[in-house]
VOBA-1610 file (N, C-alpha, C; in pm, whole numbers, padded with zeros to 5 digits, always signed):
BEGIN
Met+12291+11178+05844Met+12160+11150+05769Met+12059+11087+05851Ala+12098+10997+05938Ala+12002+10918+06030Ala+11941+11017+06122His+12037+11117+06176His+11971+11222+06255His+11864+11312+06198Tyr+11889+11353+06073Tyr+11804+11425+05996Tyr+11669+11351+05964Arg+11691+11230+05935Arg+11565+11149+05913Arg+11483+11141+06041Ser+11552+11126+06148Ser+11467+11097+06283Ser+11396+11232+06331Ile+11462+11360+06297Ile+11387+11487+06325Ile+11271+11488+06224Arg+11298+11463+06097Arg+11204+11479+05985Arg+11075+11370+06008Asp+11102+11249+06059Asp+11006+11155+06076Asp+10935+11158+06225Phe+10996+11240+06317Phe+10919+11275+06443Phe+10773+11309+06419Asp+10701+11247+06505Asp+10547+11256+06501Asp+10513+11404+06538Trp+10523+11505+06453Trp+10499+11643+06477Trp+10352+11672+06517Pro+10258+11603+06414Pro+10119+11632+06458Pro+10071+11579+06587Met+10127+11467+06642Met+10092+11415+06782Met+10169+11521+06877Leu+10267+11590+06857Leu+10329+11685+06947Leu+10239+11801+06952Val+10211+11839+06827Val+10120+11972+06819Val+09981+11960+06880Ile+09933+11832+06867Ile+09798+11795+06929Ile+09806+11805+07079Thr+09915+11739+07137Thr+09949+11726+07270Thr+09984+11853+07346Leu+10054+11936+07282Leu+10081+12085+07333Leu+09963+12156+07331Ser+09878+12148+07236Ser+09747+12213+07228Ser+09667+12193+07355Ile+09640+12051+07383Ile+09572+12017+07507Ile+09628+12075+07616Cys+09770+12075+07637Cys+09834+12109+07756Cys+09824+12266+07765Ala+09807+12325+07657Ala+09790+12483+07652Ala+09647+12520+07711Leu+09533+12438+07670Leu+09410+12446+07728Leu+09420+12415+07876Gly+09489+12328+07914Gly+09520+12275+08060Gly+09581+12400+08135Val+09674+12461+08100Val+09751+12562+08170Val+09658+12691+08177Leu+09588+12720+08065Leu+09485+12811+08071Leu+09375+12798+08183Gln+09336+12681+08180Gln+09226+12653+08273Gln+09289+12667+08431Ile+09403+12605+08446Ile+09463+12613+08577Ile+09497+12769+08622Phe+09533+12845+08535Phe+09541+12971+08562Phe+09409+13034+08615Ser+09309+13029+08529Ser+09178+13076+08562Ser+09116+13015+08693Ala+09149+12889+08722Ala+09062+12824+08830Ala+09140+12862+08970Thr+09276+12904+08951Thr+09346+12914+09080Thr+09398+13063+09084His+09353+13151+09001His+09437+13285+09000His+09401+13363+09131Asp+09298+13360+09210Asp+09274+13405+09308Asp+09257+13333+09448Thr+09350+13216+09431Thr+09337+13109+09548Thr+09489+13094+09596Lys+09509+13005+09687Lys+09636+12987+09749Lys+09733+12905+09646Trp+09661+12843+09537Trp+09732+12780+09438Trp+09756+12861+09325His+09760+12999+09344His+09772+13088+09230His+09892+13070+09138Asn+10005+12997+09184Asn+10118+12979+09111Asn+10121+12859+09052Ala+10010+12780+09051Ala+09999+12635+08980Ala+10032+12637+08834Trp+09990+12747+08774Trp+09998+12751+08622Trp+10131+12732+08578Trp+10216+12838+08641Trp+10356+12841+08595Trp+10438+12725+08646Lys+10397+12643+08749Lys+10469+12525+08787Lys+10437+12428+08694Gln+10304+12428+08634Gln+10263+12332+08527Gln+10356+12342+08391Leu+10373+12471+08377Leu+10468+12498+08269Leu+10616+12457+08275Leu+10651+12460+08412Leu+10792+12413+08424Leu+10792+12253+08416Trp+10692+12182+08461Trp+10655+12049+08455Trp+10667+12016+08297Leu+10589+12096+08218Leu+10592+12069+08094Leu+10704+12076+08016Ala+10781+12169+08050Ala+10926+12181+08004Ala+11014+12048+08009Leu+10992+12009+08140Leu+11075+11886+08176Leu+11026+11770+08102Ala+10882+11756+08100Ala+10820+11657+08037Ala+10848+11644+07873Ile+10860+11756+07810Ile+10900+11761+07677Ile+11061+11695+07673Gly+11136+11739+07760Gly+11266+11687+07754Gly+11283+11537+07769Leu+11200+11480+07870Leu+11206+11347+07895Leu+11141+11269+07784Met+11045+11333+07700Met+10989+11267+07585Met+11115+11268+07468Trp+11184+11349+07458Trp+11289+11352+07356Trp+11402+11248+07400Val+11415+11255+07531Val+11530+11131+07570Val+11475+10989+07546Ile+11339+10969+07574Ile+11281+10830+07561Ile+11283+10791+07417Thr+11253+10904+07337Thr+11235+10880+07193Thr+11376+10839+07117Ser+11477+10887+07190Ser+11629+10863+07124Ser+11678+10717+07148Ile+11611+10644+07263Ile+11668+10533+07293Ile+11562+10406+07218Asp+11643+10330+07143Asp+11572+10224+07078Asp+11467+10158+07171Tyr+11332+10133+07136Tyr+11254+10075+07225Tyr+11278+09925+07249His+11345+09874+07150His+11397+09740+07153His+11490+09728+07283Thr+11573+09826+07296Thr+11666+09829+07408Thr+11601+09843+07548Leu+11498+09921+07536Leu+11415+09940+07655Leu+11342+09811+07698Leu+11292+09740+07592Leu+11222+09599+07607Leu+11326+09502+07673Gly+11448+09519+07637Gly+11557+09428+07701Gly+11587+09461+07840Gln+11542+09588+07890Gln+11569+09610+08047Gln+11436+09596+08098Val+11339+09538+08044Val+11217+09532+08133Val+11233+09456+08258Pro+11298+09353+08281Pro+11308+09294+08427Pro+11376+09396+08532Ile+11453+09478+08486Ile+11519+09564+08580Ile+11409+09684+08601Leu+11349+09724+08497Leu+11260+09838+08508Leu+11139+09794+08597Tyr+11098+09676+08580Tyr+10965+09625+08662Tyr+11016+09606+08803Ser+11133+09542+08807Ser+11177+09520+08947Ser+11190+09647+09022Gly+11259+09739+08959Gly+11282+09876+09018Gly+11152+09939+09064Gly+11054+09917+08971Gly+10916+10002+08989Gly+10863+09936+09110Val+10858+09816+09126Val+10801+09751+09244Val+10861+09772+09369Ile+10993+09784+09366Ile+11075+09825+09480Ile+11041+09962+09527Met+11020+10049+09431Met+10987+10191+09466Met+10852+10206+09521Leu+10755+10131+09478Leu+10626+10129+09536Leu+10643+10070+09677Leu+10716+09982+09706Leu+10725+09930+09850Leu+10788+10037+09933Val+10889+10105+09873Val+10955+10216+09951Val+10853+10331+09981Thr+10762+10373+09880Thr+10659+10455+09903Thr+10568+10435+10010Val+10534+10301+10029Val+10443+10268+10150Val+10525+10280+10279Val+10656+10258+10283Val+10722+10279+10407Val+10747+10422+10446Ile+10798+10501+10326Ile+10870+10628+10366Ile+10808+10734+10290Gly+10696+10704+10220Gly+10623+10814+10144Gly+10573+10926+10236Ala+10560+11041+10173Ala+10487+11159+10239Ala+10331+11136+10240Thr+10287+11142+10350Thr+10135+11113+10366Thr+10050+11257+10328Val+09977+11258+10227Val+09901+11360+10178Val+09737+11306+10172Phe+09648+11388+10230Phe+09511+11352+10234Phe+09495+11203+10264Gly+09569+11155+10367Gly+09538+11030+10431Gly+09610+10903+10351Gly+09685+10938+10233Gly+09748+10843+10156Gly+09903+10846+10148Lys+09980+10744+10142Lys+10122+10759+10118Lys+10138+10730+09970Arg+10156+10838+09876Arg+10161+10825+09753Arg+10276+10876+09679Trp+10350+10969+09756Trp+10463+11057+09702Trp+10573+11034+09787Ile+10689+11040+09699Ile+10828+11036+09751Ile+10893+11162+09726Pro+10951+11238+09830Pro+11020+11356+09803Pro+11158+11339+09727Ile+11169+11385+09603Ile+11306+11372+09545Ile+11352+11500+09481Phe+11462+11548+09529Phe+11530+11669+09485Phe+11431+11805+09498Gly+11368+11780+09639Gly+11256+11889+09649Gly+11127+11880+09590Phe+11108+11786+09498Phe+10992+11759+09431Phe+10910+11638+09499Lys+10787+11635+09499Lys+10697+11518+09545Lys+10671+11440+09410Leu+10719+11322+09393Leu+10687+11229+09271Leu+10596+11129+09319Gln+10498+11112+09223Gln+10393+10998+09266Gln+10451+10884+09197Ile+10515+10773+09267Ile+10582+10666+09191Ile+10487+10579+09113Ser+10364+10571+09162Ser+10266+10494+09089Ser+10237+10539+08960Glu+10245+10660+08914Glu+10229+10724+08794Glu+10327+10651+08686Phe+10456+10639+08738Phe+10572+10593+08658Phe+10564+10446+08628Leu+10482+10375+08702Leu+10452+10239+08664Leu+10380+10209+08541Lys+10311+10322+08502Lys+10220+10306+08376Lys+10300+10289+08244Pro+10409+10367+08227Pro+10502+10348+08087Pro+10580+10208+08112Ile+10612+10177+08244Ile+10680+10050+08266Ile+10590+09919+08232Leu+10470+09931+08278Leu+10389+09833+08246Leu+10343+09815+08121Val+10344+09925+08043Val+10319+09921+07890Val+10433+09829+07833Leu+10565+09858+07870Leu+10667+09779+07804Leu+10658+09636+07857Val+10637+09626+07988Val+10629+09484+08046Val+10525+09389+07974Ile+10406+09452+07938Ile+10293+09375+07870Ile+10331+09360+07724Ala+10390+09464+07665Ala+10433+09454+07517Ala+10523+09342+07500Arg+10633+09339+07582Arg+10725+09238+07579Arg+10684+09086+07596Phe+10593+09085+07695Phe+10536+08950+07734Phe+10448+08914+07626Leu+10367+08974+07566Leu+10268+08946+07460Leu+10348+08915+07322Ala+10454+09008+07300Ala+10532+08963+07183Ala+10603+08867+07170Glu+10628+08784+07293Glu+10724+08676+07279Glu+10647+08543+07294Leu+10502+08560+07299Leu+10425+08431+07289Leu+10430+08374+07155Lys+10420+08268+07137Lys+10432+08203+07011Lys+10300+08141+06956Gly+10194+08127+07050Gly+10076+08075+06993Gly+09978+08172+06932Glu+09894+08132+06866Glu+09789+08226+06795Glu+09693+08286+06890Ala+09669+08227+07019Ala+09583+08290+07108Ala+09637+08265+07249Leu+09590+08343+07353Leu+09651+08334+07467Leu+09593+08192+07544Glu+09686+08136+07606Glu+09641+08014+07687Glu+09620+08055+07824Gly+09556+07960+07903Gly+09517+07986+08056Gly+09631+08019+08128Arg+09754+07969+08094Arg+09871+07977+08182Arg+09929+08125+08139Asp+09902+08177+08025Asp+09953+08315+07982Asp+09866+08416+08055Leu+09747+08385+08054Leu+09662+08483+08135Leu+09697+08500+08276Leu+09722+08391+08333Leu+09763+08370+08461Leu+09882+08466+08503Lys+09987+08435+08408Lys+10124+08500+08417Lys+10094+08659+08399Leu+10017+08700+08303Leu+09988+08825+08271Leu+09919+08899+08395Gly+09823+08829+08439Gly+09735+08883+08585Gly+09846+08889+08688Gly+09939+08806+08701Gly+10039+08815+08812Gly+10134+08946+08800Leu+10172+08972+08658Leu+10258+09086+08643Leu+10199+09212+08670Val+10062+09210+08617Val+09977+09347+08662Val+09914+09344+08793Gly+09889+09235+08857Gly+09826+09231+08980Gly+09920+09280+09109Leu+10046+09245+09088Leu+10135+09289+09197Leu+10135+09440+09218Pro+10158+09512+09114Pro+10152+09659+09128Pro+10012+09707+09167Val+09933+09644+09108Val+09777+09699+09157Val+09758+09680+09306Leu+09799+09572+09361Leu+09791+09550+09500Leu+09861+09648+09592Leu+09987+09671+09533Leu+10087+09772+09607Leu+10005+09893+09622Val+09969+09954+09508Val+09906+10080+09485Val+09781+10090+09569Met+09705+09991+09559Met+09587+09984+09646Met+09612+09998+09788Phe+09724+09945+09845Phe+09766+09965+09980Phe+09815+10091+10016Gln+09827+10187+09922Gln+09876+10314+09965Gln+09785+10399+10044Pro+09641+10422+10025Pro+09561+10344+09919Pro+09553+10442+09826Asp+09521+10391+09683Asp+09512+10483+09574Asp+09437+10383+09474Leu+09309+10364+09499Leu+09225+10278+09418Leu+09221+10322+09265Gly+09204+10454+09243Gly+09207+10513+09115Gly+09316+10478+09024Thr+09436+10501+09071Thr+09565+10482+08984Thr+09575+10326+08957Ala+09538+10244+09068Ala+09563+10106+09057Ala+09470+10051+08949Leu+09346+10103+08934Leu+09243+10061+08828Leu+09298+10096+08697Thr+09391+10199+08670Thr+09444+10242+08552Thr+09534+10139+08498Tyr+09595+10046+08566Tyr+09683+09945+08516Tyr+09618+09836+08440Ile+09497+09820+08474Ile+09431+09696+08431Ile+09392+09704+08289Pro+09332+09829+08235Pro+09308+09832+08089Pro+09413+09785+08002Ile+09535+09823+08029Ile+09662+09817+07958Ile+09664+09662+07935Ala+09657+09570+08035Ala+09650+09427+08033Ala+09548+09373+07950Ile+09429+09437+07971Ile+09305+09381+07896Ile+09307+09409+07754Ser+09363+09530+07705Ser+09366+09559+07567Ser+09472+09464+07501Gly+09581+09444+07579Gly+09688+09361+07509Gly+09632+09216+07496Ala+09560+09168+07604Ala+09520+09049+07605Ala+09412+09012+07463Val+09321+09113+07452Val+09217+09115+07355Val+09282+09117+07210Ile+09377+09193+07188Ile+09455+09206+07058Ile+09546+09062+07042Ala+09589+09010+07155Ala+09679+08889+07135Ala+09600+08772+07106Gly+09458+08792+07146Gly+09367+08675+07120Gly+09325+08594+07228Ile+09217+08642+07290Ile+09174+08572+07411Ile+09052+08481+07384Arg+09051+08363+07434Arg+08956+08265+07405Arg+08822+08297+07481Trp+08711+08259+07414Trp+08570+08291+07479Trp+08557+08228+07610Arg+08613+08090+07624Arg+08591+08023+07758Arg+08674+08104+07865His+08780+08168+07833His+08873+08226+07942His+08782+08367+07968Leu+08738+08433+07869Leu+08649+08540+07896Leu+08526+08512+08007Leu+08480+08396+07968Leu+08352+08361+08052Leu+08403+08333+08184Val+08522+08252+08211Val+08579+08231+08346Val+08612+08378+08412Met+08678+08450+08328Met+08705+08594+08402Met+08587+08660+08446Gly+08473+08665+08365Gly+08353+08726+08396Gly+08293+08656+08531Leu+08294+08546+08532Leu+08227+08462+08658Leu+08326+08508+08790Leu+08456+08510+08760Leu+08549+08539+08882Leu+08524+08695+08918Ala+08508+08771+08819Ala+08468+08917+08857Ala+08350+08942+08934Ala+08242+08861+08876Ala+08120+08862+08953Ala+08135+08819+09100Leu+08225+08732+09123Leu+08231+08679+09268Leu+08322+08771+09340Val+08440+08809+09264Val+08544+08894+09345Val+08491+09046+09383Ile+08409+09105+09271Ile+08369+09248+09312Ile+08274+09258+09426Pro+08179+09185+09458Pro+08105+09202+09581Pro+08197+09188+09695Ala+08283+09084+09707Ala+08373+09073+09812Ala+08468+09180+09836Gly+08504+09251+09726Gly+08586+09373+09732Gly+08530+09472+09799Trp+08396+09480+09817Trp+08329+09576+09892Trp+08398+09590+10029Tyr+08434+09476+10099Tyr+08467+09455+10232Tyr+08622+09508+10233Val+08681+09515+10145Val+08824+09555+10118Val+08841+09697+10127Leu+08744+09768+10070Leu+08760+09917+10060Leu+08758+09999+10183Lys+08820+10103+10177Lys+08821+10195+10295Lys+08677+10242+10304Asp+08646+10314+10428Asp+08514+10367+10459Asp+08487+10485+10355Tyr+08581+10570+10314Tyr+08554+10682+10226Tyr+08549+10637+10098Gln+08605+10525+10041Gln+08578+10465+09917Gln+08444+10406+09901Arg+08405+10339+10006Arg+08260+10296+10010Arg+08177+10406+09994Ala+08183+10519+10066Ala+08104+10624+10065Ala+08093+10697+09930Arg+08203+10693+09856Arg+08187+10749+09724Arg+08127+10670+09630Leu+08129+10545+09632Leu+08035+10449+09549Leu+07874+10474+09584Val+07851+10483+09718Val+07712+10495+09752Val+07667+10633+09692Thr+07744+10743+09735Thr+07692+10862+09685Thr+07693+10908+09530Phe+07785+10807+09455Phe+07783+10805+09318Phe+07649+10768+09276Leu+07573+10670+09329Leu+07446+10621+09306Leu+07324+10713+09329Asp+07352+10794+09426Asp+07257+10880+09491Asp+07335+11005+09568Pro+07386+11107+09489Pro+07456+11211+09560Pro+07369+11302+09645Gly+07233+11288+09631Gly+07151+11375+09704Gly+07133+11307+09847Arg+07180+11191+09880Arg+07177+11150+10007Arg+07270+11208+10115Asp+07374+11270+10062Asp+07475+11343+10154Asp+07525+11450+10071Pro+07429+11557+10036Pro+07468+11673+09959Pro+07573+11765+10009Lys+07589+11773+10131Lys+07691+11846+10204Lys+07819+11774+10243Gly+07826+11642+10213Gly+07938+11567+10245Gly+07993+11502+10117Gln+07983+11360+10115Gln+08033+11285+09999Gln+07975+11327+09862Gly+07857+11372+09865Gly+07792+11413+09746Gly+07823+11548+09690Tyr+07880+11627+09767Tyr+07903+11774+09739Tyr+07985+11790+09613Gln+08089+11717+09608Gln+08182+11735+09474Gln+08095+11707+09339Val+08035+11588+09355Val+07963+11556+09222Val+07841+11653+09186Ile+07766+11707+09299Ile+07648+11801+09295Ile+07724+11923+09229Gln+07826+11986+09266Gln+07877+12119+09252Gln+07946+12099+09108Ser+07993+11992+09069Ser+08051+11961+08937Ser+07948+11968+08824Lys+07837+11890+08845Lys+07727+11900+08758Lys+07670+12030+08739Ile+07662+12107+08850Ile+07613+12252+08840Ile+07707+12331+08754Ala+07840+12317+08771Ala+07930+12382+08697Ala+07931+12354+08554Val+07925+12227+08523Val+07910+12195+08387Val+07780+12243+08311Gly+07667+12232+08372Gly+07535+12291+08315Gly+07533+12442+08308Ser+07605+12512+08414Ser+07607+12661+08402Ser+07685+12722+08272Gly+07760+12615+08226Gly+07842+12686+08106Gly+07776+12707+07984Gly+07666+12638+07961Gly+07567+12661+07848Gly+07645+12626+07718Met+07620+12695+07615Met+07691+12673+07499Met+07810+12707+07467Trp+07838+12854+07507Trp+07976+12921+07486Trp+08036+12940+07611Gly+07984+12913+07726Gly+08068+12929+07838Gly+08066+13064+07905Arg+08105+13095+08025Arg+08097+13228+08082Arg+08236+13299+08073Gly+08332+13243+08009Gly+08455+13311+07989Gly+08550+13278+08091Val+08692+13296+08047Val+08812+13283+08132Val+08798+13372+08268Thr+08813+13318+08380Thr+08797+13373+08511Thr+08667+13433+08548His+08553+13388+08475His+08418+13428+08500His+08317+13319+08543Gly+08367+13206+08556Gly+08285+13091+08616Gly+08250+13109+08753Thr+08127+13098+08787Thr+08078+13144+08921Thr+08109+13025+09015Gln+08081+12900+08961Gln+08103+12775+09076Gln+08251+12773+09093Thr+08329+12806+08972Thr+08488+12791+08985Thr+08532+12903+09075Gln+08507+13028+09033Gln+08580+13139+09090Gln+08543+13163+09237Leu+08397+13125+09280Leu+08356+13131+09405Leu+08400+13016+09492Gln+08476+12919+09430Gln+08527+12806+09507Gln+08423+12718+09561Phe+08301+12707+09486Phe+08199+12594+09527Phe+08256+12468+09467Leu+08319+12469+09355Leu+08370+12351+09301Leu+08514+12309+09369Pro+08518+12189+09414Pro+08644+12156+09494Pro+08756+12120+09393Val+08875+12165+09437Val+08996+12116+09332Val+08967+12130+09178Pro+08930+12263+09138Pro+08910+12284+08995Pro+09012+12277+08900His+09137+12270+08964His+09256+12256+08865His+09309+12104+08873Thr+09263+12028+08937Thr+09307+11881+08929Thr+09204+11785+08883Asp+09136+11736+08982Asp+09053+11614+08924Asp+08931+11680+08870Phe+08883+11786+08896Phe+08755+11848+08844Phe+08784+11963+08735Ile+08897+11938+08670Ile+08917+12057+08561Ile+08838+12054+08452Val+08785+11929+08419Val+08682+11940+08318Val+08566+12020+08346Ser+08517+12012+08486Ser+08391+12089+08511Ser+08418+12243+08518Ala+08540+12270+08554Ala+08578+12425+08549Ala+08585+12449+08406Phe+08655+12374+08324Phe+08663+12408+08184Phe+08533+12427+08109Ala+08442+12342+08134Ala+08296+12341+08068Ala+08217+12455+08124Glu+08239+12510+08237Glu+08167+12617+08303Glu+08224+12744+08211Glu+08358+12753+08196Glu+08416+12878+08142Glu+08414+12877+07986His+08403+12762+07925His+08432+12741+07784His+08307+12682+07706Gly+08223+12644+07794Gly+08086+12581+07744Gly+08087+12469+07664Phe+07981+12425+07603Phe+07978+12310+07521Phe+08059+12298+07415Val+08074+12415+07334Val+08178+12417+07212Val+08310+12399+07250Gly+08356+12461+07375Gly+08483+12439+07436Gly+08521+12294+07463Val+08431+12245+07511Val+08446+12080+07566Val+08446+11984+07425Val+08365+12037+07323Val+08374+11948+07212Val+08500+11968+07134Val+08567+12095+07127Val+08685+12120+07080Val+08821+12030+07178Met+08793+12039+07293Met+08882+11969+07382Met+08881+11805+07358Leu+08762+11768+07350Leu+08742+11611+07327Leu+08782+11586+07186Gly+08767+11678+07088Gly+08805+11654+06948Gly+08969+11643+06948Leu+09034+11723+07029Leu+09164+11723+07036Leu+09228+11580+07092Phe+09167+11532+07191Phe+09187+11389+07245Phe+09159+11293+07160Phe+09055+11298+07078Phe+09024+11206+06966Phe+09125+11190+06863Leu+09165+11317+06826Leu+09279+11310+06716Leu+09413+11255+06781Leu+09434+11294+06913Leu+09557+11239+06969Leu+09546+11074+06981Leu+09437+11028+07007Leu+09416+10883+07018Leu+09416+10836+06877Met+09376+10878+06784Met+09373+10839+06645Met+09536+10832+06589Gln+09601+10933+06624Gln+09732+10952+06580Gln+09827+10825+06653Ile+09791+10798+06755Ile+09865+10688+06840Ile+09812+10560+06783Val+09683+10541+06736Val+09649+10402+06674Val+09710+10398+06543Gln+09742+10514+06462Gln+09792+10505+06336Gln+09940+10458+06355Asn+10008+10508+06453Asn+10147+10448+06467Asn+10140+10303+06516Ala+10038+10280+06580Ala+10021+10106+06598Ala+10017+10036+06482Gln+09952+10085+06375Gln+09912+10030+06258Gln+10054+10012+06157Thr+10145+10129+06192Thr+10259+10111+06124Thr+10388+10058+06173Ala+10361+10008+06301Ala+10464+09973+06386Ala+10542+09848+06312Pro+10683+09864+06340Pro+10757+09751+06266Pro+10742+09604+06310Asp+10686+09590+06440Asp+10676+09455+06492Asp+10562+09466+06594Arg+10538+09338+06651Arg+10431+09317+06742Arg+10454+09403+06863Ala+10579+09407+06927Ala+10603+09458+07054Ala+10570+09622+07032Gly+10594+09678+06901Gly+10578+09810+06885Gly+10432+09843+06889Met+10345+09751+06830Met+10213+09752+06823Met+10135+09769+06956Tyr+10185+09669+07044Tyr+10151+09661+07172Tyr+10170+09776+07270Ile+10293+09841+07228Ile+10337+09958+07311Ile+10230+10064+07288Cys+10201+10091+07144Cys+10106+10195+07104Cys+09971+10180+07159Met+09923+10048+07129Met+09790+10029+07180Met+09759+10029+07334Gly+09867+10001+07407Gly+09866+09995+07554Gly+09854+10149+07597Val+09938+10244+07528Val+09925+10372+07564Val+09787+10437+07530Ala+09743+10402+07405Ala+09602+10450+07368Ala+09496+10421+07471Thr+09503+10283+07513Thr+09387+10243+07591Thr+09399+10305+07725Leu+09520+10326+07772Leu+09536+10380+07905Leu+09468+10538+07896Leu+09514+10601+07801Leu+09458+10757+07789Leu+09330+10753+07789Leu+09270+10649+07693Leu+09110+10658+07677Leu+09062+10623+07804Phe+09101+10526+07891Phe+09040+10507+08005Phe+09047+10618+08099His+09157+10674+08104His+09173+10816+08195His+09047+10902+08150Leu+09047+10934+08004Leu+08944+11033+07965Leu+08808+11000+08000Leu+08777+10881+07978Leu+08623+10829+07994Leu+08596+10845+08152Val+08686+10804+08227Val+08672+10799+08382Val+08660+10939+08433Asn+08762+11044+08389Asn+08753+11160+08450Asn+08636+11258+08391Val+08614+11240+08264Val+08488+11315+08208Val+08369+11254+08281Gly+08349+11128+08281Gly+08239+11063+08345Gly+08227+11101+08479Met+08331+11128+08561Met+08328+11157+08710Met+08268+11298+08704Ala+08304+11390+08609Ala+08266+11532+08621Ala+08126+11553+08599Val+08068+11466+08516Val+07916+11465+08485Val+07828+11364+08559Gly+07889+11301+08667Gly+07816+11205+08743Gly+07782+11080+08695Arg+07863+11025+08599Arg+07838+10907+08539Arg+07952+10800+08583Met+08046+10839+08667Met+08150+10763+08720Met+08179+10804+08852Pro+08201+10705+08938Pro+08233+10739+09079Pro+08366+10826+09085Val+08379+10909+09191Val+08487+10993+09228Val+08600+10911+09239Thr+08710+10914+09173Thr+08813+10816+09201Thr+08959+10887+09201Gly+08958+11015+09168Gly+09084+11089+09154Gly+09176+11053+09049Ile+09110+11016+08954Ile+09198+10985+08827Ile+09195+11117+08753Pro+09329+11167+08723Pro+09334+11299+08648Pro+09298+11293+08513Leu+09282+11416+08447Leu+09262+11416+08311Leu+09401+11446+08240Pro+09440+11342+08161Pro+09577+11339+08107Pro+09617+11480+08034Leu+09731+11551+08065Leu+09772+11671+07985Leu+09699+11796+08044Met+09597+11780+08106Met+09530+11901+08158Met+09540+11936+08296Ser+09517+11826+08373Ser+09507+11832+08514Ser+09632+11879+08559Ser+09628+11959+08675Ser+09761+12015+08735Ser+09819+11902+08804Gly+09969+11903+08797Gly+10026+11793+08866Gly+10147+11746+08778Gly+10268+11734+08830Gly+10367+11694+08756Gly+10398+11541+08718Ser+10375+11453+08826Ser+10396+11312+08789Ser+10315+11249+08679Asn+10176+11290+08676Asn+10093+11239+08558Asn+10145+11286+08438Leu+10185+11422+08433Leu+10234+11492+08313Leu+10356+11421+08254Leu+10447+11407+08366Leu+10572+11331+08302Leu+10535+11194+08264Ser+10462+11124+08330Ser+10429+10964+08289Ser+10363+10985+08147Val+10279+11066+08109Val+10192+11076+07986Val+10305+11108+07881Phe+10386+11202+07897Phe+10498+11231+07800Phe+10588+11116+07783Leu+10617+11038+07871Leu+10716+10930+07859Leu+10649+10828+07779Met+10512+10807+07791Met+10438+10699+07702Met+10420+10751+07573Leu+10411+10879+07555Leu+10400+10933+07408Leu+10535+10939+07339Gly+10650+10950+07434Gly+10764+10923+07388Gly+10817+10781+07328Leu+10738+10695+07397Leu+10742+10540+07351Leu+10657+10518+07214Val+10564+10604+07206Val+10485+10586+07084Val+10561+10659+06964Asn+10626+10768+06982Asn+10717+10820+06888Asn+10832+10739+06853Asn+10880+10665+06962Asn+11001+10580+06939Asn+10961+10471+06844Val+10849+10418+06867Val+10788+10316+06774Val+10781+10360+06620Arg+10737+10488+06608Arg+10706+10562+06492Arg+10850+10573+06404Leu+10942+10616+06472Leu+11071+10660+06420Leu+11144+10530+06353Arg+11099+10413+06413Arg+11164+10301+06374Arg+11085+10201+06279Arg+10980+10267+06238Arg+10884+10187+06152Arg+10933+10122+06031Phe+11049+10192+05963Phe+11112+10147+05848Phe+11237+10059+05855Val+11253+10030+05974Val+11391+09967+06015Val+11357+09816+06020Asn+11448+09738+05928Asn+11418+09601+05924Asn+11484+09517+06042
//
């Protein structure tokens, strides 16, 4: 009976929306790579998707309270694996971000996302006060700050930045005092300028060309300029699958990963992008609804952490494609080619579904 109820209560709308977005992604990966050296990327994405659905089912079947109980082990294991990545990780594009496992290259920093969602949910759910105290914020900052620093050391500024919104949304929901917000704002105003000297040369160049891509049109500004041309050339209805000139003539760099939105906009137009963003909106609303019906605070924090992280990914990636955000290498969830991010997102959606299935449990 319990098994029947769990199948019936599974969040089928969320799964259908998710798979619809994935289908758009696979179609665009096929279109963007069919005449390139990455021409088999679309069926590899399908294999990753099959594995991701299996992982989602597994994580759904384990009570999230059991997972919360294993948070110290999960967090410690995640930090250790980040350290291992820095030491023995495969170097790709100048960064040590991947570890070869069973013939696959997995980006460990992606799997810290669901772990941090659980870590922050447990930490905030166990607090007794009505609002966060200063010491609570320091502990929260320490829990998130360590993985952020380790990932920045790889170096991977984009992924490191994605950890922070999970903590911020949790702190806001838990109740953050205005004086603490003011202090954090002042600290940020002091730290951000100093951070300029910590960035690598190519990271500084990205920020400078973000403000003025035309100053280096054939170098650091090339990606953004070509991306904006691709988005604009799509018009209202798009040029059609495999008919985008910027994409098919390979003016647009990596059109199946970081700039998949640009390729999609060129081939499916404004209407296609509206449909895509509409699906993401429905997915986020479905996750928020699960947060509202969560049986406890921990479940609510899990759902809102996942929603915030996906929203951050969406805003930054789409903003990057239209020149409103610096190029940071943050993928578009469920659509960009790549196994690690897809597995990570499905693990997080599995956590959301986990909370949903136990909403009537006392």
